[in-house]
C-alpha angles and dihedrals in degrees: 000000000000089000092052092047091050091050092050093049092046092050091049092050090049092050091049091050093049091046090051091050092049091048090053089055094056115103118259112251108268122235116256113274113248102225122204108267128210115251109213096178097091105030136272122337099033123124133182113253103238113264094012141080091232119113121213135192130189122202146138139126144264116224136189118192131187119183140186115211125342101049125258107338096335143085132266107278142127126004110019114341091058095049093076094206142105092298094056119109110230090180133026146154145217133203115197137180119194119192125188131190119194123183128180133182126185112229138168087264094051131266119340109209134186123187133182131180119191124186128199118190141176116196140184110276119256115225121207142158132065125278129304091021098053113151138177133229137180128043117125122033139169126210137186107205100169133020113152147138121220121200133158093345095315127115118201120186137018127342141112119313122259086227090069126090112247090254092052106210095332108087089165103355118286137141127314088249100066109135126209104083147012127293127186096164090142090053140252128224112254153145111228137176122199124192121199111214095181131244089072094299119131135169128200139186124192143183107207136178106228090188087072095057120100106289093004122233126348121260123292101196123212101195092193087067093231095315095307121167117269091254091050091048091053091050094046094046093046090055099036098043095077090057094046096259101142091167142330113312093241110187119154125208122302111276101169137011122243107269110219132186130185139180119191139182119200117190138156090265093055135271144290125205137182120194133183132181138187114211123194118221107205111175129196119227136311088241133018099285137044091253089074093065129229143234119265119261117265133196121230126190144195134202124197135181124195132188131185124188117194136188094027119178095260093078149316112295094012115141145181119212124185141160142174132202142189124196136185113185092347103084096158089071090066105028090041134219096278094049115098111253094213127013148153134216122198123204145152128299140202096198112116111244095017118119096205140329127258135197117204130194133173128182122206143166091217149340132227140165136195109311097004135106125239115285106203125223118233126210140172133187149155138205136186146165144194123212123196125191111213091184138335087281103040132055134166132192143188122205142170144178137192134188136180127204120199123182119211119254094253094046092046091051092053093049094045093048088061091042093056092044091052102039107013127236100254098087105022143046121218124222121140094195117111145168127219128196137181132189127175151155134215142181126207125199117196106186093173134009112285096013121097136173117200135191113190125180119188135179120204128187131193111207101192124180101218116105140184127033134301135187107241120195121237113287120207104198098052090034094233124155126231103269147124113284131190115234102229145152115265138209136207131195117192134181125198124192114190138181116190133178116194119200 
């Protein structure tokens, strides 16, 4: 009996030991998984970042463009669309991915927001140069359109300017090169404060760095070409004139930001906005060193009004957007950041002895020469558009823009002195003033939410004030021979076909 009892107790102890060992091998119960939760505080698409009270949203779009003439959403100008020769692209394309990250956190001071918008593009290559040294540029590019922090009414970083109308330079679609107002759709570095007065009324002030906008500031021409000898000035002007280089672009360092103010009223009927800006012109020297002296700084300015009318009788969702602007020494606020600041357009001619015709335009904030002050350039312009919704899936629009550039008497005299020295006065008349206009139509089909197909046709015209004929030297980049060219107005017709998926 004792033996049996010992065996039973030993077996039980063994079973307990084995059971304990097996229990030790079982996995420890895992903590509950913290799933991503929807954040409904700031609209659709936001989620709480796990373990925090910060909400985040990802978005953007994917776009495929195909264009005929003029480049992607532009007009035929410069190298090499404006050359109108064998190197010109009559057709091209762009693939673009836009990615946005939006975070928001509720605090005792209000919502803290960060926002970034990154753009990746691949474009048709631009070909330039004369045989046998033809070369290509372009292709892949990366952009940062927005990168800012918002806190207690302040905005720190990069985003659109408060001077701009809410539709930027697209009152009803249209190309990037529509004149008649500012456009910082690709962003500008700034510090901005916005006060909300209630009833849809807001006021904003901003210090912005215009050098960080697309293309930077407009030209500030030194017509003495950095103190060059008279012979060198004639040579430089003779070569540079046909590309819109009326002098050396002679900006000094940044001394003051652009000071911007805006008042805006948003109501159910639409909105009204008034914007003003002060723009500091800080030139470098007359020559190449500080010993040559320099002109005094000068302040330019711009004033812009914008009006949007919604829910008009023609249909639900229809709208009219329009704006007008005047600038003195702040040309970028009319011929906006995506508009070329100097360009040429070649075309045909009927003048005996002329090889082709050419239209030339150069934008500038001001002009100076050795021993003179800055003579500012004045401009005015307007743009507008009407959008009609045929149905929830179809919409059409018509738009237009117009801008005028007028050089001051002193600046014009300095430019034309070089013009006469380079080309003579017997066959041509000098006047750097010009007008530029655009009109266009588009139709957008949205078969499903977030997917749109667009066809946009635009006509642009350069009304330049030069006349007669001049002998231009050979130019490498546009691949143009030395010949006699007629100075003539030029036209451009461009078609854009776009597919875009927003997400």
